[in-house]
C-alpha positions as CSV (number, residue, x, y, z in Angstrom):
1,M,7.1,-11.6,5.5
2,E,5.5,-11.2,2.0
3,P,3.6,-7.9,2.0
4,A,0.0,-7.5,0.9
5,G,0.0,-5.3,-2.2
6,G,3.8,-4.7,-1.8
7,N,5.0,-7.2,-4.3
8,R,4.1,-5.4,-7.5
9,G,7.4,-5.7,-9.3
10,N,8.5,-2.6,-11.2
11,D,5.6,-0.5,-9.9
12,T,6.7,-0.7,-6.3
13,R,10.3,-0.2,-7.1
14,R,9.5,2.8,-9.3
15,C,7.6,4.7,-6.6
16,G,10.1,3.8,-3.9
17,F,7.9,1.6,-1.8
18,K,10.8,-0.2,-0.2
19,E,12.6,3.1,0.6
20,I,9.4,4.5,2.1
21,A,9.0,1.4,4.2
22,E,12.6,1.6,5.4
23,K,12.3,5.3,6.2
24,Y,9.4,4.5,8.7
25,K,10.8,1.1,9.7
26,K,7.6,-0.6,8.4
27,S,6.8,-3.3,5.9
28,T,5.6,-2.5,2.4
29,A,2.3,-4.0,3.4
30,Q,2.0,-1.4,6.3
31,V,2.9,1.4,3.8
32,T,0.1,0.1,1.5
33,L,-2.4,0.0,4.4
34,R,-1.4,3.4,5.6
35,W,-1.9,4.8,2.0
36,E,-5.3,3.2,2.0
37,L,-6.1,4.7,5.4
38,Q,-5.0,8.2,4.3
39,N,-7.1,7.9,1.2
40,G,-10.2,6.9,3.2
41,I,-10.3,3.5,1.6
42,I,-11.8,0.9,3.9
43,T,-9.6,-2.2,4.0
44,I,-9.9,-5.5,5.8
45,P,-6.5,-7.1,5.7
46,K,-6.4,-10.9,6.1
47,S,-3.7,-13.0,7.5
48,T,-3.4,-16.3,9.4
49,H,0.0,-15.3,10.9
50,Q,-0.2,-13.6,14.3
51,E,2.8,-11.4,13.6
52,R,1.2,-10.1,10.4
53,I,-2.1,-9.5,12.1
54,K,-0.4,-7.4,14.7
55,A,1.7,-5.5,12.1
56,N,-1.5,-4.8,10.1
57,T,-2.8,-2.8,13.0
58,N,0.4,-0.8,13.6
59,L,-0.4,2.0,11.2
60,Y,-1.0,5.0,13.5
61,D,2.6,5.9,14.5
62,F,3.5,7.3,11.0
63,E,2.0,9.3,8.2
64,L,3.0,9.4,4.6
65,T,4.0,12.7,3.2
66,A,2.2,14.4,0.3
67,A,5.1,13.5,-2.0
68,E,4.9,9.8,-0.9
69,M,1.2,9.8,-1.4
70,T,1.6,11.3,-4.9
71,A,4.2,8.7,-5.9
72,I,2.0,5.8,-4.7
73,N,-1.2,7.4,-6.3
74,G,0.6,7.3,-9.7
75,L,1.1,3.5,-9.7
76,D,-2.2,2.6,-11.3
77,A,-2.5,5.7,-13.6
78,T,-3.9,3.5,-16.4
79,P,-7.4,2.1,-15.7
80,Q,-7.3,-1.6,-15.2
81,P,-9.8,-4.0,-17.0
82,L,-12.2,-6.4,-15.3
83,G,-12.0,-4.7,-11.9
84,M,-8.4,-5.6,-11.4
85,G,-5.8,-3.4,-9.7
86,W,-4.9,-2.3,-6.3
87,N,-6.1,1.3,-6.5
88,P,-9.9,1.4,-6.3
89,Y,-10.0,4.8,-7.9
90,T,-8.4,3.6,-11.2
91,I,-10.5,0.4,-11.7
92,E,-13.1,0.2,-14.4
93,Y,-16.1,-1.8,-13.5
C-alpha cells in the first residue's frame, strides 16, 4: 500500500515516520492523517481501494506523542513556493 503523504524520501526517514508507523502498527498514511487530525487540519483522504478507505478511518485507536508531533512538524520548516508542500502551516500562498 503506497501511503498518502508518506513517501517523501529523506524527510520521512529523517523524522522516523516508518518507525512511528511500526510502533502503532499503522501505515505511514495513517500516521500522516493522525498528525493532521491532532493539528486540527481538515483532510478528505481519497482512495479507490476499499482496504485503504477503511484504513483511512482507523485513526482513533492511537495518539501521537508530543515528541512525534514535533518531529513531524519539523519536516516542512522551510516555506514552500507556489502553495506546495504537505504542511499547510508552512505554505506560502
